[in-house]
C-alpha positions in Angstrom: -42.1 -13.7 13.8 -43.7 -11.5 16.7 -45.2 -8.1 16.3 -43.1 -5.1 15.9 -40.6 -4.2 18.9 -40.2 -0.8 19.7 -36.8 0.4 20.7 -36.1 3.5 22.7 -32.1 4.8 22.3 -30.6 6.6 25.2 -27.4 8.8 24.1 -27.4 10.7 20.7 -23.8 10.9 20.1 -21.7 10.1 17.2 -22.6 6.3 16.8 -26.5 7.0 17.0 -27.0 7.4 13.1 -25.3 3.9 12.6 -27.8 2.4 14.7 -30.8 4.4 13.1 -29.6 3.5 9.5 -28.6 -0.1 10.0 -31.5 -1.1 12.1 -34.2 0.1 9.3 -34.0 -3.0 7.3 -35.2 -5.3 9.7 -39.1 -5.0 10.0 -39.5 -6.7 13.4 -38.1 -3.7 15.3 -38.4 0.0 15.2 -36.8 3.1 16.9 -39.5 5.3 18.4 -38.0 7.4 21.0 -34.6 8.9 21.5 -33.4 10.0 24.8 -30.4 12.1 26.0 -29.1 14.3 28.9 -29.0 17.2 26.8 -32.7 16.9 25.4 -32.1 19.4 23.0 -29.8 17.4 21.4 -32.1 14.5 21.4 -34.9 16.6 19.9 -32.5 17.6 16.9 -31.1 14.0 16.3 -35.1 12.9 16.3 -35.4 15.4 13.6 -32.8 14.5 11.8 -33.4 10.8 11.6 -37.1 10.9 11.2 -37.7 9.3 15.0 -41.4 10.1 16.1 -40.4 11.0 20.1 -37.5 12.6 21.9 -37.0 13.8 25.4 -35.5 13.2 28.5 -34.0 9.6 29.8 -36.7 9.6 32.2 -39.6 9.9 29.7 -38.0 7.3 27.7 -37.9 5.0 30.6 -41.6 5.5 31.7 -42.6 4.8 28.3 -44.5 1.3 28.4 -44.6 1.1 24.7 -40.7 0.6 24.5 -39.7 -2.9 25.3 -35.8 -2.5 24.2 -33.4 0.2 25.2 -30.2 0.6 23.2 -27.8 2.2 25.6 -25.1 4.6 23.6 -23.8 6.4 26.4 -20.3 7.0 27.1 -18.2 3.9 28.6 -18.7 5.8 32.2 -22.4 6.0 32.1 -23.2 2.5 30.5 -23.7 0.8 34.1 -25.9 3.4 35.4 -28.3 3.6 32.6 -28.4 -0.2 31.7 -29.4 -0.8 35.4 -32.0 1.7 35.3 -33.4 0.2 32.0 -33.5 -3.0 33.3 -35.2 -1.8 36.8 -38.0 -0.3 34.7 -38.5 -3.3 33.0 -37.0 -3.0 29.5 -34.4 -5.3 27.8 -31.0 -3.6 27.3 -28.7 -3.8 24.5 -25.6 -1.5 25.2 -22.5 -0.4 23.1 -19.3 -1.7 24.4 -18.0 -2.2 26.9 -20.7 -3.7 29.1 -19.5 -1.6 32.1 -16.3 -0.1 33.1 -15.3 -2.6 35.8 -16.6 -6.2 36.8 -18.5 -5.1 39.9 -20.9 -2.9 37.5 -20.6 -5.8 34.8 -21.8 -8.4 37.4 -24.7 -6.1 38.6 -26.0 -5.7 35.2 -26.3 -9.5 34.5 -27.8 -10.1 38.0 -30.5 -7.2 37.5 -31.3 -8.8 34.1 -31.7 -12.3 35.6 -33.6 -11.3 38.8 -36.6 -9.5 36.1 -36.3 -12.2 33.4 -34.9 -9.7 31.1 -32.4 -10.0 28.3 -28.7 -8.0 27.8 -27.1 -7.7 25.0 -23.9 -5.9 24.0 -21.6 -4.7 21.1 -19.7 -5.4 19.4 -21.9 -7.2 16.7 -19.2 -7.1 14.0 -18.4 -10.5 14.1 -21.7 -11.4 12.8 -20.8 -9.8 9.5 -19.7 -11.5 6.4 -16.0 -11.6 7.1 -16.3 -12.9 10.8 -18.8 -15.4 9.7 -16.8 -16.7 7.1 -13.6 -17.1 9.0 -15.6 -19.0 11.8 -17.3 -21.2 8.9 -13.7 -22.1 8.0 -12.7 -23.0 11.3 -15.8 -25.1 12.1 -15.3 -26.8 8.7 -11.5 -27.9 9.7 -9.8 -25.9 6.7 -6.9 -25.2 9.3 -7.3 -28.1 11.5 -6.9 -27.7 15.3 -6.3 -23.9 16.3 -2.9 -23.6 17.8 -2.5 -19.8 18.0 -3.9 -16.4 17.0 -2.5 -12.6 16.8 -4.5 -9.5 17.0 -3.2 -6.1 16.3 -5.1 -2.7 16.8 -2.1 0.1 16.3 -2.8 3.8 15.9 -1.7 7.1 17.0 -5.1 7.9 18.9 -8.4 9.4 18.7 -7.7 13.1 19.4 -6.6 13.2 15.6 -10.0 12.5 14.7 -12.9 12.6 17.0 -14.7 16.0 18.1 -14.4 15.3 21.7 -11.8 12.6 22.3 -11.3 13.3 26.0 -13.2 10.3 27.3 -11.1 7.7 25.2 -8.3 8.4 27.9 -10.2 8.0 30.8 -10.8 5.0 33.2 -12.5 2.4 31.5 -11.7 3.5 28.4 -8.2 3.2 26.5 -7.4 1.3 23.2 -8.1 -2.1 24.7 -11.6 -1.3 26.2 -12.6 1.1 23.5 -11.2 -1.1 20.1 -9.4 -3.8 21.8 -13.0 -5.1 22.6 -13.7 -5.9 18.7 -10.5 -8.1 18.5 -11.4 -9.8 21.8 -14.6 -10.6 20.8 -13.6 -11.7 17.4 -11.2 -14.2 19.0 -13.9 -15.3 21.5 -16.1 -16.1 18.2 -13.5 -17.6 16.4 -12.0 -19.9 19.5 -14.3 -19.7 22.2 -13.6 -18.6 25.8 -10.1 -17.4 27.5 -9.1 -19.5 30.4 -6.2 -17.1 31.8 -4.3 -14.1 30.7 -0.8 -12.2 31.3 -0.1 -8.9 29.9 1.9 -5.4 30.4 0.7 -2.1 30.0 1.8 1.5 30.3 0.9 5.2 29.7 3.1 6.1 27.0 2.3 10.0 27.3 0.9 11.9 30.3 -1.0 14.3 28.1 -2.1 14.3 24.5 -2.9 17.2 22.2 -6.2 17.5 20.2 -5.6 18.1 16.8 -9.1 17.5 15.2 -12.0 20.4 15.4 -13.5 22.0 17.3 -11.2 21.2 20.4 -7.9 21.6 18.4 -5.1 22.5 20.9 -6.6 21.9 24.2 -4.8 18.9 25.9 -5.9 15.7 27.5 -4.6 14.3 30.8 -4.2 10.4 30.3 -5.7 8.1 32.9 -5.5 4.7 31.5 -2.9 2.5 29.7 -2.3 3.4 26.0 0.0 0.7 25.0 -1.4 -2.7 26.2 0.1 -6.2 25.3 -1.4 -9.6 26.2 -1.4 -13.3 26.1 -4.6 -15.1 26.0 -4.8 -18.7 27.0 -8.0 -20.2 25.3 -9.9 -23.1 27.2 -9.6 -25.0 24.2 -5.8 -25.0 24.0 -5.1 -22.3 21.4 -2.5 -19.5 22.9 -3.5 -15.6 21.4 -1.5 -12.5 21.6 -3.0 -9.2 21.4 -1.5 -5.8 21.4 -3.6 -2.6 21.4 -2.1 0.7 21.1 -3.0 4.6 20.8 0.9 5.1 20.6 2.0 4.0 17.1 2.3 6.2 14.2 2.1 3.4 11.5 2.6 -0.8 11.1 2.0 -3.0 8.5 0.9 -6.1 11.1 -2.0 -7.9 10.0 -5.3 -7.4 11.9 -6.0 -11.0 13.1 -4.5 -14.3 12.1 -5.5 -17.6 13.4 -2.9 -20.9 13.0 -4.1 -24.1 12.8 -2.0 -27.3 12.6 -2.9 -27.5 8.7 -3.0 -23.9 8.0 -3.8 -19.8 8.6 -6.6 -17.7 8.3 -6.1 -14.0 7.7 -9.0 -12.3 9.3 -10.3 -9.0 8.3 -10.5 -5.8 10.3 -13.1 -7.1 13.3 -14.2 -3.3 13.6 -16.0 -3.8 10.2 -18.7 -6.3 9.1 -17.1 -7.0 5.7 -13.1 -7.1 4.4 -11.0 -9.7 2.6 -10.8 -13.4 4.0 -7.4 -15.0 3.1 -6.5 -18.5 3.7 -3.4 -20.7 3.5 -3.6 -24.2 3.2 -0.4 -26.4 4.2 -1.5 -29.2 1.8 -1.3 -26.4 -1.4 1.2 -24.3 0.2 -0.3 -21.3 -1.2 -2.8 -18.4 -0.1 -6.5 -18.0 -1.7 -9.0 -15.6 -1.3 -12.3 -17.0 0.4 -15.6 -15.8 -0.8 -17.9 -14.6 2.0 -20.4 -17.2 3.1 -22.6 -14.8 4.7 -23.9 -11.2 4.0 -21.5 -8.6 4.5 -23.6 -5.3 3.7 -24.9 -5.3 7.4 -24.0 -2.6 9.9 -24.1 -1.8 13.6 -27.6 -3.0 15.1 -27.3 -6.6 13.7 -26.5 -7.9 17.2 -29.8 -5.9 18.6 -31.7 -7.4 15.8 -30.7 -10.7 16.5 -31.4 -10.3 20.2 -35.0 -9.2 19.6 -35.5 -12.2 17.1 -34.1 -14.7 19.8 -36.8 -12.9 22.2 -39.4 -14.1 19.8 -37.9 -17.6 19.3 -36.8 -18.4 22.6 -33.2 -18.9 21.9 -29.9 -17.5 23.0 -28.9 -14.3 21.5 -25.6 -14.0 20.0 -24.2 -10.9 21.3 -25.2 -11.9 25.0 -24.2 -10.0 28.1 -22.7 -13.3 29.4 -19.9 -12.8 26.4 -19.4 -9.3 27.0 -19.0 -10.0 30.6 -16.2 -12.5 29.7 -14.8 -9.9 27.1 -14.8 -7.5 30.1 -12.9 -9.6 32.4 -10.3 -10.7 29.8 -9.6 -7.1 29.1 -9.4 -6.1 32.4 -7.1 -8.8 33.6 -4.5 -8.2 31.1 -3.8 -4.9 33.0 -4.5 -6.4 36.0 -1.7 -8.8 35.2 0.7 -6.2 34.3 0.1 -4.4 37.5 0.7 -7.8 39.5 3.4 -9.4 37.6 1.6 -12.6 37.3 -1.1 -14.6 35.1 -4.7 -13.8 35.9 -7.2 -16.6 35.9 -10.6 -15.8 34.7 -13.6 -16.5 37.0 -16.1 -16.2 34.0 -16.8 -18.2 31.0 -19.3 -17.8 28.1 -20.8 -20.0 25.4 -19.1 -19.8 22.1 -21.9 -17.9 20.2 -23.8 -20.0 17.7 -22.6 -19.5 14.4 -25.0 -17.8 11.7 -26.7 -20.3 9.6 
């Protein structure tokens, strides 16, 4: 393994703590600097999480000791920050989505190629025990040839719990881009890239009232669809159905199921690294619980660790910028299909990420 890689994180919001905690077990990387538009917030976070340096974004990008930047800003700032980090000569690992539109996403990949740098992107939850166990079952032929899949993310909105939920309803966010991305990424991990999509989308409520603290009672103007249904035609032949909604009070549908000629896999919540895996075999006519084949006691930052390790080993990393771009195009194409009233053929493809050993 190569010498310790020093990492800087830009954006000190809610998700920062998870990255700090879950990257500590990896001895080959260390978070040494935090940055935020609000420098005082960065310094407070550094004190809380025992990070040695904190300050402005410009200071972090000018720190020659940092070779990887983790971009934890809001979605609307992802492209600007990632491009600035690449221009500063640093590898980038971004929170999802890669960008809010395809032009920005392509600019990130082009800049990385131009400078000979890596781009990685969340979500990395498919690398956990739940996602990798399901991948192993499919690769081993436990359900035969995959023929279809269902994926459902249904809730009543982020304004019920998040301290500052407004950005979830801006362009570039919404249930598909914010949480549906976990589901689409999980399906690409299990079934490979998507060939074309169709979909329908709507804004169910023009305004939403915040019921969480500290902004309780304030109203949010909704700028992006909040109930989206799509059909995904995978390149290898399976057909997937996905519904992502912030407009559902309650539901008992599964998170993800994958159907094959010889059985069905019930996939755990793709927003988590763990969760129960269930398998139905046509040969036995019964469901069975499947023990995890890979560790589940991991967390956000595993994809970052894999990218750093891949750099040292000169191999592709699993949470690649190419896959994130393909997932982004898939999600945007569902909404575009609703607007155009026709199938959308996807221009991008990505390699199915290698299964963990």
